[in-house]
N, C-alpha and C positions, 0 to 999 in steps of 0.2 A: 395752553400755558402762559400764566402772567408774571412775568419778572417784575419784581419790586426793589429793585437795585437803587443805590443812590444815584442821583440825576446826573452828578459829573463822575466820569470814569476814575476809578481809584488809581493813585499813582502806583506804577508796576514797573517792571523789566524782566526780560528774557535772558537767562544765563546759561551757557552750556549747549551741548548738542546731542541727539538721540531722542528716544522717545521722551513724550511730552508729561511734565509732573508739575502739579501746582502745590505750593509749600504755603500752608495757611496759619498764620501765627496764632497764639492764646492771647486771652485777655491782656490788655494793656500793652502789646507788642506790635511792633511792625516788621518789616522783612530783615531788618537786621538780626532778628533772632537767629535767624539761620546762618550766620557768619561762620560759626564753628565747623559746620557740617557741608557748607556749600562746595567746598573744594571735592570733596567725595562724591556728592550727588551730581554735580554739573559735568563731571568727567565720562558720564554714562548717560545722563539725562538732560534734555532742554527743558530748564524749571524755570517756571514762572514765579517769581516773587514779587508781592505786593503789598501796600500798605493798608489794613482794615480802616474802615471809616473812623475818623476823628484821631488816628496815629501817623507818625512819620509826615509825609507830605499829602495825604488825604484828607479832604475837608469832613466834619462833621455836619449831616444834614440839619441837625438840632432837633431831631425829633426820636421818639422811642424807637428801639428796633428788638427783634427776637433772633434767635438761632435761625429761622425761616429768611428773614431779610438777609441776614449775613450769606446764606446760601445762594441767593439772588445776586449778592454782590459778586460772589466767586463765579457764577456762571457768565455775569457781564465783564468782569475783567478778563475771563477765558475768551470770551466773543472779542473784546477789544485786542487781544493779543493773537489772534487766529488759531486757538487751541479750540477744536471741535469735541476732541475725548481725551481725557488725561487720568493720569494716576493722581490720588489725593494724597497728601501728607499732611496731617494737622495735627498741632499740640494743644491740650486742653480744651477751652471752648472752641479752637480750630479743629480738635479730633469729633466734636459733637457736629460742627458745621459739615466737614468731611463725611462722617457716616450719616447723617441726615440727606445730604446731596446723593449719596449712593442709594438711598432708599427712594427717595423722590425723582431722581433722574437717573436711571440706570444706563440710559444710551449714552450718557455723557462721562461716564466715570468707569477706569479701568480696574486698578487695585486701590486700595485703601490702607493706609498707614495710620493709625489713631495712636498718639502717643499722650499717656496721662489723661483717658477718657474718664468721664463720670457717668454712671447709669442714671442717676438723677440727683437732684440736692437733698442730701440727707441733713441730718441736725448739725453735723460737725462744718459740713460746707456753708450751710445755711448763717451758722455763727461767723465764719470768716467774711462772708458777704455782709453781714450787719456792720461788723467791725471796719469793713472797707467804706461803708455808707457815710459811717460815723466819722470817721478820719476826713472824708471828703467834705462833709457838711461843716466841720470844723475850722477854727482860723488857726490852727498849727502850720508851722512852716512848712513849704513843700518837701525839703529833704525829709523830715519826719512823715509827712504823707507818704512819700516814696520809699521810704524805708519799711513802712507798715504793709505797704502794697506787695513787696517784694518778698518779705521774709517766707511767707507760706510756700513759694515758688521754687527752694532750693532745700537741699538737705543739709545737715550741720556742717558736713566735710566741706562743702561748696563755699561756707560762708566767707572766710578771709580770701578765699581765692577769687571768688566772682562777685559777691553782692557787693562790695563797695564800688566796684566799678558799674555795675547796673543802676545802682542809684544815682551815680554821678552823671551817667548818661540821661537818666531821667529829669535830673536837677537842670541838664542843660537845655533839654527839650521837653519841658512840662506837659502832659495832657491836660486840657481844661478839665476843671472839677466837674462842670456840668456832663462832659462826656464820661468821665469817671463813673458818675452816676448811672449813666445810661448803660455803660457795659455792666454795672452791679445787677441791674434789673434785667437785663438780657441773660447773665448767668442764671438769674433764679428761674428761669423759663426754660434751663436744660431739662430735658428728660427724654431718654433713648428708649423708654420701653416700647413705645408705639412703634418704634421705626427697626428695631433690630431683626426682627422674623421677616422683613420686607427686603433686607440687603442680600442681593445675589453675587455681589462681587466679591473676589477674595480680600480678605482682611487680615491685617497682622495688627495687634494689640500689644503695644509697649509701655512698661511702667518702670519707674524706678522703684528698687527694692525700699528705699528710704523715704519714699513719696510719702507725706502726712497729710496732703490737701485730698488726693483722691486714690492714687496707689493701688497696690494689688487688690484691696479690698473693692475697689470700684472696677479695675481693669479685667480680672477674674471673671464676674458675672457678665461683663460687656461681651468678652470673647465667648464665654459659655452660650449666650443669647444669640449669637449670629452664628449660622450653619457655616461650618467649616474653618471658623475663624482660628488664627495661631495666637498663642500668647506667649510674650518673651519678657522677661524682667531683667533689669540691668543692676548688676550690684554697685553700691557706693554712689548712689543717685537718688536725688530727691524727685521734685515733680518736673524737673526740666532736664530731661538725660540727653537732649540735644546739645545742651550748653555744659552739664557737668561732666558727662561722658561723651563727648562727642564721637571718637574713634569708634566705641561699640555701637552707639546709635548708628552712624554711617555705614558700618559693615552690615547691621541686621536688615537697614531698609535697602540698600542696594542689593544685597542676596535676593532679598524677597521679591523686589520690583522687576529684577531682572530673570527671576526664574521664569521658565515658559510653563 
């Protein structure tokens, strides 16, 4: 097995006690994306939280990457933390990474929670990626770039409650525009259709009912394509149910991972 992870170990921490779980952030997010559910999860699980390449305190190696390289990053950070086998909880691009990891490395993965997954890049998602790319290549101020990056990730009900704070946080710790462009290209490479029938792990697919980015339209076929997978929809949530409806998200995840 060849591991093509970043040469420097990604910034990470282990919080909680119990069975091991790795929390995999989505595009443009670092480990802080899980703050609103960390309390619920760390009461029952030893959670490995990390900053993906180019986010938070982790370096960007400066080369293009695909979801396959991000899977290798997960295995590398698991090794650094002493996690031999763990449950995987992933959001958006992180959901793709978790499911591909389960297909490629079944001996390393227990259960999988895939929140906001997309089966493949359809015309709508491609248009969002084109927009992100155009914004990152423009000379607009960072605050406007960050708002454009964040808007598709939340439902309308979350706008006033959450989006200004998320944009403010990005303004304080901006991601390099070259890194943004590399993530756009990584997202274009998402395609679960070659992996779903190879996944033997128990899988829970979660989507926000108001998710306009991927939502039930992608979550349902992803769950249908994975043998035995469960599908749960969270009301009053867009693409980020772990942030928009953390109590509902936490209950679903803990119940699923703790079940024998």
